[in-house]
NUGULUM-702432 format. One record per atom (N, C-alpha, C, CB): residue in one letter; x, y, z. Coordinates in steps of 0.2 Angstrom, whole numbers, plus 5000, padded with zeros to 4 digits. Glycine has a CB too. Layout:
% residues N
AXYZ...
% end
This chain:
% residues 543
M497350574857M497750634858M498050664852M498350604862R498150734852R498250764846R498850744843R498250844848W499350734847W500050714844W499950644840W500550704849F499450604842F499350544838F498950554832F499050494843Y498450594832Y498050604827Y498350634821Y497350644829E498850684823E499250714818E499650664814E499650764821D499950624818D500450564815D499950514811D500750534821R499350504813R498950454810R498750484803R498250444814R498650554802R498450574796R499050574791R498250654797R499650584794R500250574790R500350504787R500850594793R500250454792R500250384790R499750364784R500250344796I499150394785I498550374780I498850404773I497950414782R499050464773R499350484767R499850444764R499550564767D500250414768D500850364766D500450304763D501250354771L499950284766L499650224764L499250224757L499150194769D499050294756D498650304750D499150294744D498350374750G499750304745G500250304740G500550234739G500750354740R500350184742R500650114742R500050064740R500950094748L500350014736L499849954735L500149904740L499849934728L499749874744L499949814748L499549754747L499849844756G499949694748G499649634748G499149624753G500149574748I498649584753I498049574757I498349564764I497549524755D498849514765D499049494772D499449554775D499549434771A499849584771A500249644774A499749704776A500749674768A499149704772A498749764773A498349744780A498249774767V498149684780V497749664786V498249674792V497549584786K498849654792K499249654797K499449734799K499949624796L499449774794L499549844795L498949874799L499749884789L498349854796L497749884799L497649864806L497149864795D497849794808D497749774814D498249814819D497849694815D498849824817D499349854821D499049934822D500049864817Y498749954817Y498550024817Y497950034822Y498250054811I497449984822I496949984827I497149974834I496449924825Q497649924835Q497949914841Q498249984844Q498449854841K498550014840K498850084843K498250124844K499350114837L497750134840L497250174842L496850154848L496750174836D496750094849D496450064856D496850094862D496449984856I497550084861I497950104867I497850184868I498650094865L497850224863L497850294864L497150314866L498150324858D496650284863D495950304864D495850294872D495450264860S496150244875S496050224882S496450274886S496250154883L496850314883L497250364887L497050434886L497950354886T496450444883T496350514881T496150554887T495750514876F495950524893F495750554899F496350594902F495450504904I496950574900I497550604903I497650674899I498150564902E497550674893E497550744889E497050784892E497550734882E496450764892E495850804894E495950834901E495150764894S496250794906S496250824912S496850874913S496450764917N497350874908N497850924908N498250924915N497550994906K498350864918K498650864924K499150804923K498250854930N499650794928N500050734928N499550684931N500650744933A499750624930A499350564932A499750504935A498950534926V499450474939V499750414942V499250354941V499850424950L499550304937L499150244936L499350194941L499250214929I498950164945I499050124951I498750054949I498850154957G499150004951G498849934950G499349884953G498749914942P499149824955P499549774957P499949744952P499149714961N500449704954N500849664949N500449624945N501449624952G500549624938G500149584933G499549624931G499949524937S499449684933S498849724930S498949754923S498649774935G499549744921G499649774914G500049834913G498949784911K500349864919K500649924919K501249924914K500849944926T501649874915T502249874911T502149854904T502749814913T501649814902T501349804895T501149874892T500849754895L500749914896L500549974894L501150024892L500150014899A501650024897A502250064895A502650044889A502650064901N502649974888N503049944883N502649964876N503149874883N502049964876N501649974870N501550054868N500949944871I501650094873I501550164872I502050194867I501550204878K502650174868K503150204863K503050174856K503850174865H502850114855H502650084849H502050124846H502550014849A501550144850A500950174848A501050244846A500450164853T501550274849T501650354848T502350364844T501750384855E502550324840E503150334836E503050394832E503250274832G503650434833G503650494829G503350554833G503250494823S503050544839S502750594843S503250624849S502150574846K503050674852K503450704857K503250664864K503350774858V503450604864V503250564870V503850524871V502650514868F504050524878F504650484880F504450434885F505250524883T504650374885T504450314889T505050294893T504150264886F505050294900F505550254904F505250184905F505650294910S505550134902S505350074903S505650044910S505650024898A505250004913A505449974920A506149924919A504949924923D506249914913D506849874911D507449914910D506749824905R507749934916R508349984916R508949944919R508150044920I509449934915I510049904917I510549964917I510249844912L510749994922L511150054922L511950034923L510950104928I512250004918I512949984918I513350044914I513049914915Y513850054917Y514350104914Y515050074912Y514450164918N515250074906N515850054904N516350114903N515850014897K516850114907K517350174907K517550184900K517850154912G517550244899G517750274892G517150284887G518250224889G516650244888G516050254884G516150234877G515850324885L515750254873L515750244865L515950314862L515050214863N516250304857N516450364853N516150364846N517250374852Y515650414845Y515350424839Y515550484835Y514550424840G516050514837G516350574834G515950634836G516250564826D515750674831D515350734832D514650724835D515350774826Y514450774838Y513750774842Y513250754838Y513650844845E513150774832E512650764827E512550684826E512650804821T513150664824T513250584823T512950544829T513950564821F513250574835F513050534841F512250544842F513450564847R512050604841R511350614842R510850564838R511150684842Q511050564832Q510650514827Q510650444830Q510850524820R511250424832R511350354834R510950344841R512050334835F510950404845F510650394852F509850394851F510850464856D509550434846D508850424845D508650354843D508650474840V509050324839V508850254836V508850214842V509350234831E509450214846E509450164852E508950184857E510150174855Q508750244858Q508150254862Q507550224860Q508050334863N507450224854N506850184851N506850114852N506750204844D507450084851D507550014852D507549994859D508249994849A507750034864A507750024871A507050014873A508050074875N506550044870N505850044873N505450004868N505550114873D505749964863D505349924859D505449854861D505549934851V504949824864V505049754866V505049704861V504449734871T504949724855T504949674849T505649684845T504349694844S506049734847S506649744844S507149684846S506949804846S507449654841S507949604843S508649634845S508149564836N508649694844N509249734847N509249754854N509449784842R508649744857R508449774863R508949754869R507749764865P509049694870P509449674875P510149714875P509649604875H510449714869H511049754869H510949834871H511449744862V510449854868V510349934869V510249944876V509749954864V509749904879V509549924886V510149914891V509049864889S510649874890S511249864894S511749924892S511549804893N511649964887N512150014885N511850084886N512350004878I511150084888I510850154888I511050204893I510050134889F511350174898F511650224903F512250254901F511750194910N512650214897N513250234894N513150294889N513650184890E512550284885E512350334881E512150404884E511850304876A511750394890A511550454893A512150494896A511050424899V512650454899V513250494901V513550524896V513650444905R513650494890R513950524884R513550584882R514050474878L512950584882L512450644880L512650704885L511750624881F512750684891F512850734896F513550764895F512850704903E514050724893E514750754892E514750794886E515250694891Y514350784880Y514350824875Y514050894877Y513950794869R513450884880R513150954882R513550994887R512450934885R513850964892R514250994897R514851034893R514450944902S515150994889S515651034885S515451094881S516050984880D514851084878D514551144875D514451204880D513951134872E514251184886E514051234891E514751274893E513751204897N515251234894N515951254896N516151304891N516451204898E516051294884E516351334879E515851384877E516451284873G515251394881G514851454880G514351444874G515251514879N514351384872N513851364866N513151344868N514151314862E513051334875E512451304877E512151354882E512551234880P511651394881P511351454885P510951424891P510951494881T510751364891T510251344896T510551324902T509751294893K511151294902K511551274908K511151214911K511651334913K510851174908K510551114910K510951064914K510051084905C511551054911C512051014914C512251034921C512651004910Q512351094922Q512551124929Q511951114934Q512651204928L511351124931L510751114935L510751034937L510151134931I510850994933I510950924934I511450904940I511050874928M512050934939M512550924944M512350944951M513250954941D512051004951D511851034957D511350994961D511651104956E510850974957E510350934960E510550864962E509750924955W511050834958W511250764960W511650774966W511750734954H512050824967H512450834973H511950844979H512950904972K511450884978K510950894983K510650824986K510450944981L510450784981L510150724982L510650664985L509750694976V511250674983V511750624985V512350664989V512150594979P512150684995P512650725000P513350685000P512350735007G513850735000G514550705001G514850684994G514550645005R514450684989R514650674982R514550724977R514350604979S514950734972S514750784967S515050754960S515150854968L514750784955L514950764948L515450824945L514350754944V515950804941V516350854938V516550824931V517050864942L516750864926L516950844920L517650854920L516650894914D518050794919D518750784920D519050764913D518950734925H519350814909H519550804902H519050774898H520150754903G518450804899G517950784894G517550724897G518150774888N517750694902N517350634905N517050644911N517850574905L516450624912L516050634918L516350594923L515250624917T516450624929T516750584935T516450604941T517550604935A516450564946A516150574953A516750594957A515750514956K516550634962K517050654967K516750664974K517350724965T517150634979T516950644986T517050714988T517250594991D516750734994D516850804996D517650804999D516450815002G517950755000G518650755002G519150754997G518750685006G518850764990G519350774985G519550704981G519950804987E519250644983E519350584979E518950574973E519350524984Y519250564967Y518950554961Y518850474960Y519350584955Y518250464957Y518150394955Y517650394949Y517850354961S517650334946S517350324940S516550324941S517550264936I516150344936I515450334936I515250264937I515150364930Q515650214935Q515450144935Q515350124943Q515950104932F515650164947F515650144954F515150174958F516350154958L514650214955L514050234958L513650184960L513650284953S513250194965S512750144967S512150144962S512450154975S511750094963S511150084958S510750154959S510750024959G510650174965G510150234966G510450294963G510050234974E511150304964E511450364962E511450364954E512250364964K511550304951K511550304944K510750314942K511750234941S510250294945S509550304943S509450384943S509150264948I509650414949I509550484949I509850524943I509850514956L510450504942L510850534936L510450524929L511550514936Y510250454928Y509950434922Y509250474921Y509750364922F508850484927F508250514926F508350594925F507750504932L508850624928L508950694927L509150704920L509450714932I509650664917I509850674910I509350664905I510450624909M508950614906M508450594901M507850634901M508250524902T507750674906T507150724906T507450794904T506850724913L507950814907L508150884906L508550894900L508550904912L508850844897L509250854891L508950824885L509950814892Q508350804885Q507950784879Q507750844876Q507350734881P507550834869P507150894866P506450894870P507050874858E506150954869E505550964873E505050914872E505251034872M504850874877M504350824876M503650844879M504550764880E503150814876E502450834878E502250784884E501950834873Y502450724884Y502350674889Y502950634891Y501750624886F502950614897F503450564899F503050514903F503950604904F503050454900F502750394904F503350354907F502450344898V503250354914V503750324918V503550264922V504050374923D503850204920D503650144923D504050134929D503650084918E503850124935E504150114941E504650164942E504550044941P504450224943P504850284944P505250284951P504450344945E505050234955E505350234962E505950174962E504850214967N505950144956N506450084956N507150104958N506450054949N507450064962N508150074965N508250144969N508550074959L507750174970L507850244973L507650234981L507450294970N508050274985N507850284992N507250314993N508450314996P506750284996P506050314997P506150395000P505650275002A506650405004A506750475007A506850525001A507350475012I507150504995I507250554990I506850554984I508050554989V506550494983V506250484977V505650544975V505850414976S505350564980S504850614979S505150684978S504450624986E505750694981E506050754980E506350764973E506650764985L506650704970L506850694963L506350714958L507150624962W505750684959W505250694954W504950764954W504750634954D504850784960D504650854961D505050904957D504650874969F505750894958F506250934954F506150934947F506950924956I506150864944I506050854937I505450884934I506050784936E504850884938E504250914936E504250984935E503650894940R504651014940R504651094940R505151114934R505051114946E505651074932E506051094927E505751074920E506751054927C505251034920C504851024913C504151044914C504950944912P504051104914P503351124916P502851114910P503351204917K503151104904K502651094898K502451024897K502951124892A502850984901A502750914900A502250884905A503350874900T501850834902T501450794907T501750734909T500750784903F501750714915F502050654918F501550604920F502550674924V501650544917V501150484918V501550434922V500850464912Y501450424928Y501850374932Y501450304932Y502050394939L501750254931L501450184932L501750154938L501450144925T501450134943T501750114949T501250064953T501950174953H501550024957H501149994963H501450014969H501249914962N501850064970N502150094976N501650144979N502850114975S501350134984S500850174986S501150244989S500350144992D501750234992D502050294995D502250344990D502650274999F502450314984F502650364979F501950394976F503050324973A501450354975A500850374972A500550434977A500350324972V500550424983V500350474988V500750544987V500350454995S501350534986S501850594985S501650644979S502550574985R501250614974R501050654969R500450694970R501050614962V500450744974V499850774977V499450814972V500050814983D499850834967D499450874961D499350834955D499950934959A499350764956A499250724950A498550694951A499750674949N498250674946N497650634946N497850564947N497150644940A497450524951A497650454952A497150414949A497750444960Y497350354946Y496850314943Y497050244944Y496850324935W496550194945W496750124946W496650084940W496450094952I497050044938I496950004932I496449944934I497649974930Q495849954931Q495349904932Q495449834929Q494649924930N495749844922N495749774918N496149784912N495049754916Y496549734910Y496849734904Y496749664901Y497649744905D496349674895D496149604892D496649584886D495449614889G497249604886G497749584881G497749634875G497549524879R497249684875R497249734870R497049804872R496749714864K496649804877K496349874879K496449874887K495649884877W496549934889W496649944896W495949984898W497249984898S495749974904S495150004907S495350034914S494549964908Y495250104915Y495450134921Y494850164924Y495950184919Q494950184931Q494450224934Q494850274939Q493950174939E494550334939E494950384943E494850364950E494650454941L495350384954L495350364961L494750394964L495950394964P494250354967P493650384970P493750424976P493150324971S493350474977S493450514983S492950494988S493350594982S493150494995S492750475000S492850515006S492850395002E492350535009E492350575016E492650535021E491750605017T492550465021T492750425026T493350385025T492150375027L493650385019L494250345017L494750395015L494150285012P495350405019P495850445017P496150435010P496350445023R496350485007R496650475000R497250425000R496850544997E497650435005E498250395006E498150325007E498750425012L497650315011L497450245012L497150215006L496950235018T496650255002T496350224996T496950204991T495950284993I497450244990I497950234986I498350174988I498450294985Q498450164994Q498850104997Q498450044995Q498950105004L497750044995L497349984994L497249964987L496649994998L497350014983L497250004975L497849954973L497350064972G498449954976G498949914974G498949834976G499549944976T498349814978T498349744981T497849704977T498249744988R497949644976R497449594973R497049564978R497749544968K497249564985K496949534990K496349574992K497349524996P495849534995P495249574998P495549605005P494649525000I495149655007I495349695013I495049675019I495249765011L495449675025L495149655031L495349715036L495349595034F494949755038F495049815042F494949785050F494549875041C495449805054C495349785061C495549845066C495849725062E495449835072E495449885077E496249895079E495149865083S496749865076S497349875078S497649945078S497849825074N498049965082N498350035082N498950035077N498650055089G499149985074G499649985069G499849915067G500250015072P500249905062P500449835060P500749785065P500849845054D500949815070D501249775075D500749765081D501849805078G500149785081G499649775086G499449695086G499049815085L499249675092L499049605093L498549585088L498849605101D498049635087D497549615082D497849595075D497049675081A498249645072A498449645066A498949585065A498849705064Q499349575070Q499849515069Q499449445069Q500349515075L498949445073L498549375074L498149365067L498149375080Y497849425065Y497449415059Y497849405053Y497049475058R498449425052R498949405047R499049335047R499549445047I499149305052I499249235053I498649195051I499549215060M498049215054M497449185053M497149185046M496949205058F497249245043F496849265037F497449285031F496349315037P497849245029P498349265025P498149285018P498849205024E497549265016E497249275010E496949355010E496649225008Y496949385015Y496749455016Y497349505017Y496249465022R497249565015R497649625016R497449645023R497749675010I497849645028I497649665035I497749745035I497949625040V497249785037V497349855037V497149875044V496949895032P497649905048P497449925055P497049995054P498049945059A496549995058A496050055058A495950085065A495350035055C496350065070C496350105076C495750095081C496450175075G495150085079G494650075083G493950055080G494450145087C493450035083C492850015081C492550055076C492349995086D492450125078D492150175073D492550175067D492050235077M493150175067M493550185061M493550125057M494350195063V493450065060V493350005056V492750015052V493349945060K492150035055K491550035052K491550095046K490950055057R491850145048R491950205043R492350175037R492250265046Y492950145038Y493350125032Y492950075028Y494050105035V492650025031V492349975027V491750005023V492049915032K491450055026K490850085022K491150125016K490450125027G491650165018G491950205013G492250165007G492550255016Y492550115009Y492850065003Y492350044999Y493250015006C491750015002C491249984998C490850044994C490749955003D490750104997D490450154994D490850174987D490350214998C491450174988C491850194982C491950144976C492550214984K491650084978K491650034973K492350014971K491250054966M492750004976M493449984975M493449914972M493849994982P494049894970P494049834966P494049774970P494749824962Q494149774977Q494149714981Q493649714986Q494849704984K493449654988K493049644994K493349675000K492849564995A492949705004A493149725011A492749705017A493149805011I493049685022I492649665028I493049695034I492549585029G492749685040G493049715046G492949665052G492749785048I493449665056I493349635063I493449675068I493849575063I492949685073I492949725079I492949685085I492349775078D493149715090D493149685097D492349685099D493549725102R492149635103R491449625104R491349685110R491349555107D491849695114D491649745119D491049735123D491649825116Y490649785124Y489949775127Y489349785123Y489949825133K489449775116K488949785112K488449735112K489249785104T487849765111T487249715111T487249665105T486549755111Q486949615106Q486849555101Q486549585095Q486549495104D486049625096D485649655090D486149695086D485049695092E486549735089E487049775085E487549735082E487349825090L487849685085L488349645082L488049605076L488549595087S487349575077S487049545071S486949585065S486449515074N486749645066N486649695061N487249705057N486349755063L487749715060L488449725057L488649665053L488949745062E488549615055E488749555052E488249535046E488849495056A487649555046A487149535041A487149585035A486449535044R487549635035R487549685030R487649645023R488049735031K487349675018K487449645011K488149645009K486949685006E488449705009E489249705008E489549745014E489349745001G490149735014G490549765020G490349735026G490449845020K490349675027K490149645033K490649655038K490049565032I490449665044I490849675050I490749615055I490849745053Y491249585056Y491249525061Y491549545068Y491649465058H491449505073H491749525079H492049465083H491149545084L492449485087L492849435092L492249405096L493349465096P492449345099P491949305103P492049335110P492149235103C492549385111C492749405118C492749485118C493449375120I492849515124I492849585125I493349615121I492849605132E493949595121E494549625118E494949565115E495049665123I495449585110I495849545107I496349505112I496349575102E496549535118E496949505123E496549445126E497049555128N495949445126N495549385129N495649325125N494849405130L495649335118L495749275114L496449245115L495649305106Y496949285116Y497649265117Y497749225123Y498149325118V497249225128V497249185134V496649135134V497249225140S496349125128S495849075128S496049005130S495549065120E495648965131E495848895133E496248855128E495148855135E496048865122E496448835116E497148855116E496048845110I497248925117I497948945116I498348935123I497949015115L498048945128L498348935135L498548855135L497948945141K498148815134K498348745134K498948725129K497748695133A498948755124A499448745119A500148775122A499348775112M500148825125M500748865128M500948815134M500548935130I500448795138I500648745143I501048685141I500048725148D500748655135D501048595133D501748605130D500548565127K501848665127K502548675124K503048695130K502448725119G502748705136G503248725141G503448665145G502848775146D503748675151D504048625155D503648615161D504748645156A502948625161A502648615167A502548535169A501848635167E502648515175E502648445177E501948415177E502948445184D501448455179D500748435178D500348485175D500548415186S500248475168S499948535165S499148535166S499948515157S498848475168S498148475170S498048515177S497948405172S498448515182S498448545188S498548625187S498948525193L499048635182L499148705181L498548745177L499748715176F498248705173F497648735170F497048745175F497448695164D496948695179D496448705184D496548765189D496448635189S497248775190S497348835194S497248905190S498148835197L497348895184L497148955180L496448975179L497448945173L496048915179L495348925180L495148955186L494948855179T495448935192T495248975198T495449045198T495648935204K496049055195K496249125195K495849175190K496949135193A495549135185A495149175180A494449195184A494949135174R494249155188R493549165192R493749225197R493349105196E494349225200E494549275205E494549345201E495149265208L494849345195L494949405191L494249435189L495349395185F493749385187F493149415185F492749435191F492749355181R492749405197R492449425203R492649495205R492549375208K493249515204K493549575206K493249635201K494249575206N493149615195N492849665190N492149655188N493249655183K491749615192K491049605191K490649665191K490849555196E490749705196E490349775197E490449815191E490549805203R491049825188R491149865182R490849825176R491949875181W490949765176W490649725170W489849735170W490749655171V489549735175V488749745175V488649815173V488549725182A489049865176A488849935175A488949945167A489349975179K489449915164K489549935157K489049895153K490249915155K488849835154K488349805151K487649845151K488249725153T487549865157T486949905158T486949965154T486849915165Y487550005154Y487550065150Y487450055143Y488250095152S487849995140S487749985133S487049975131S488149925132E486649935135E485949925133E485549995133E485649875138L485750045138L485350105138L485650155133L485450125145L486050145129L486350195124L485850225120L486850165120N485250185119N484750215114N484250265118N484350155111E484350265125E483950315128E484250385127E483950295136P483750435127P484050505126P484350535133P483450555125N484750585132N485050625137N485550575141N484550655141R485950535138R486450495142R487050545144R486650435138F487350525149F487850565151F488450515153F487750615157G489050545154G489650505156G489950465151G489450465162S490450425153S490850385148S490850315151S491550415147M490650265147M490650195149M491350175151M490350155143N491850195148N492550165150N492750185157N493050195145R492450245159R492650265166R492150235172R492650335167L491650195170L491250175175L491550115179L490550145171K491350115185K491650065190K491050025193K492150095195S490450055193S489850025197S489250055195S489950035205I488650015197I488050035195I487850105199I487449985197D488150115204D488050175208D488250235204D488350175215E488850225201E489150285196E488650295190E489850265194L488450245188L487950245182L487350285184L487850175179K487050275190K486450305192K486650385193K486250275198E487250395196E487450465197E487450505190E488050475200N487750465185N487750505178N487050515175N488150455174Y486650475177Y485950475174Y485450515178Y485650405172R485650535184R485150555189R484650605187R485550585195N484950655183N484450705181N484150695174N484850775181S484250635171S483950615165S483250595166S484450565161S482950565160S482350545160S482350475163S482050535153L482950445164L482950375167L482950375175L483550335165T482550335178T482550325185T483050275187T481850315187D483150275194D483550225197D483250155196D483750235204Q482550155196Q482250085196Q482350055189Q481450095197Q482350105183Q482450075177Q483150045176Q482250135171I483650085179I484250055178I484349995182I484750115181D484049985188D484049925192D483749865188D483749935198S483249885184S482849835181S483349795175S482249865177V483749845172V484149815167V484749785170V484449875162A485049815176A485649785179A485449725182A485849835184S484849705184S484749645188S484849585184S484049645190K484749585177K484849525173K485549515172K484449535166Y485949575172Y486649565171Y487049545177Y487049635168Y486749555183Y487049525189Y486949455189Y486649555195A486349435187A486149365186A486649325181A485449345184E486749355176E487249335171E487949325173E487249375164A488149385177A488849385180A488949325185A488949455183N488349315189N488449265194N488549195191N487849265199A488149185185A488149115182A488849115178A487649115176I489149165176I489849165173I490349145178I490049235169E490249175184E490749165189E490749095192E490649215195K490149055192K490148985194K490248935189K489448975197S490348965182S490448915177S491148885177S490348955170S491148825174S491748785174S492048785167S491648705175D491648825162D491848845155D492448895156D491248865151F493048885155F493548935155F493448995151F494248895154N493348975144N493249035140N492649085142N493149005133R492149055144R491549095146R491749145151R490949055148I492249125156I492449175161I492949215158I492749135167V493449195155V494049235153V493849285147V494649195151F493349265143F493149305138F492849375140F492749275133E492649375147E492249435149E492649475154E491649405153I493349455155I493749495160I494049555156I494349455162D493849615158D494049675155D494749705158D493449725156L495249675156L495949705159L496449725153L496249645163K496249715147K496649725141K497349695142K496749805140K497949725141K498549695142K498749665148K499049745140G498349695153G498449665160G498349595160G498049705165L497849575156L497749505156L498249455153L497149485151L498649485148L499249445146L499749445151L499449485139L499849505155L500349505160L500249455165L500449575162Y499549445167Y499349405173Y499449335171Y498649415174F499249315165F499249245164F499949225161F498749225158G500249275158G500949265156G501449245162G501249315152S501349285167S501749275173S501649205176S501549335178E500949185176E500849115178E501249065174E500049105178L501349075168L501749025164L502449045163L501449025156G502649095167G503449115167G503549155161G503849055167L503049185158L503149225151L502849295152L502849185145K502949325158K502649385160K502749445154K502949415166T503249455152T503349505147T503449485140T504049545148T503449425138T503449395131T502849355129T504149355131Y502349345133Y501849305132Y501549315125Y501249305137G501349375123G501049385117G501449365111G500849465116N502149385111N502549365106N502649295106N503249405107D502649255111D502749185111D502149155108D502849165118V501549175109V500949155106V501049155099V500349185109L501149215096L501249225089L501749185086L501449305088S502349175089S502849135086S502649065086S503549135091F502249035091F501948975091F501448965085F501648955097L501049015084L500549005079L500849005072L500049065080K501349035071K501749045065K502048975063K502249095064S502248935068S502548875067S502148815064S502848845074P502448765061P502048705059P501648675064P502548655056E501848675070E501448645076E500848685077E501848645082G500948755076G500348805078G499848805072G500548865080A500048775066A499548785061A498848755062A499848755054K498848695065K498248665066K497848705071K498348595069L498148735076L497748775081L497448835077L498248795087V497848865073V497548925069V496948905066V498148955064T496948855062T496348825058T495748815063T496548765055N495948785069N495348775074N495048835076N495648725079L495448885078L495248945080L494848985075L495848995083K495048985069K494749015063K494048985062K495149015057N494048915062N493348885061N492948895067N493548805060K493148895073K492748895079K492448975079K493148875085Y492849025079Y492649085080Y492549135074Y493149125085F492749115068F492649155062F492449115057F493349195061S491949075058S491749025052S491349065047S491248975055G491149125048G490749165043G491249195038G490349215046I491949205039I492349235035I492649185030I492949265039
% end
C-alpha cells in the first residue's frame, strides 16, 4: 500500500545513518519483514478501491490481524478499532490543559491502545472512552465559540439522538452530558454499553484527522442489530475519502455492507494471512454464502422451512458436528449443495432430503456423488420418522400406559388402516414418479389421488393406458405386501399424511398437539441420547 511504502523509504534512510549490532539488526529486519508480509497480504484492498468485509470464524486470525495492522502502519493515515474496547467513563475526566497538549497525549494513548505489546495498554484501553469524550468537549467548545467551521460535533449529537430515541447530548458548562426528552440530566457514565459504543465510534471517526483507512474489529460489538447498519452507513457517508475494512464473524452485519467487497479468511499461519474474495454463485444467495463463511463446521442442508422445522430441529440433535441450514425443499437442497461445492467454500457440504416418491436410481445417484453428497430419509417425509417404531416405543415407555405391548399392537393395526385408505394415491404417485422421464407429462403428482386421474392427465400424450397399468401393477403388488406386513416401519414409512400423521399417533398417546415437541425434548435428554445414536447408525450410517 502506498502509505506503507512511503513510510518504508523513510525508515530505510534512517537505517542508513545508523550502525547496529548484529542481533539488533536481525531483530529489526525480522520486524520489518513481518510488517511487509502483513501489508502485502492486504494490497487487494487498495487495488479494489472499495470498502471490505473480512469474514471468518472465531480463531481465524481476525483480531490478530487487527492488532498487528497498527504496528505495521505506524506513522500512516490508518486508524484501527481494536475489539478490546472497555468504554468506562470517569466523571470529570482528565485535564491536560490546552487542546494541543491534550492532543499530543491523546495520539500517544491511541497508539498504546492498539499496541498489544505495550505494557501501558491495560491502563490506556480502560481510559480510552474518557479521552474520546474529552476530545469531543474540546471540539464542541470550539464550535460554540465559532472557531470550528465543520460543526462535526453537532452532527455527532444529532446522529446519536437519532439512533438513541428519547435521549440527547448537551454540553453543560464544558462537560458532555446526557439528557432525556423529559429534561432530566445525567452523566455519560450512566449510558448503556450500546449508547457508549455509538458515541465512541462517532467521535473516533468524525473527529479524527482525515484518515485513509479505518480497520474495525467487531464493528457490531455491544450494538443493537437494529441500528448497527444505520450507524456504519452514516459514518461511511461522513468519511467519503476513507476506506473501511471490517473484521467480523457476524453474518448479518457483513450482509448489510452491500457496497463492500467480502472476503473470507482462509488461513493464518502465525505470520501471514491468506484470503479469498467471496465467491459468486447463481444458485447460492450472497446472504447465505456470507452466513456460511463464519462457521468452522461442515454444512448440512435440509428441506426444513426454517430453523424451527421438524427436519432442522431433529438434525441439530442428531448431527451436532454439522451446521444445519434449512433450504425449504428438495430442489433447493440440491441447488445449495451444488452451489456451495462449486464455489470451493471452506467446509464440506452435504444434504438430506425426504425420500418422497423418488426412484431408487435417483436416490443412489445423489448419494454417490464425489462431493456434495445428498442423503435421504428412509421414509416419505420427516414426519414419518417421528412416528417410527423406535421413537413410538420410546414415547410409550416414558408414558403411563398400563400395557405398552397392547398399545403398540393397536398402533400397528391403525397404521395398516391409514395406509389402506391412502393406497390408491400411493400407487398413483409411485407410478407417476417412474414415468417422469417420459415426454409430454401433464398434471401435478401432489394432486393425484388415483390411477384413473393419472390416466386422464396423460390421455393425449404418447403414453397409453396399458403402459400406465403396466407400471402401476407392480406398485399395487408392493402396496398389498406392505399392507399385510407385520413390520411397523415398512407400513408407517409409506403413509403420506405429513403433519396429520403426528396428530393421529400423538392423539393415540394423549399428545395430540404436543407430540413433535415431546419427541424432540426426549431426544435431547440423557435418556434419549442412546436412541439418537441408534437412529443415526441405522438410517444415516453414510454420514
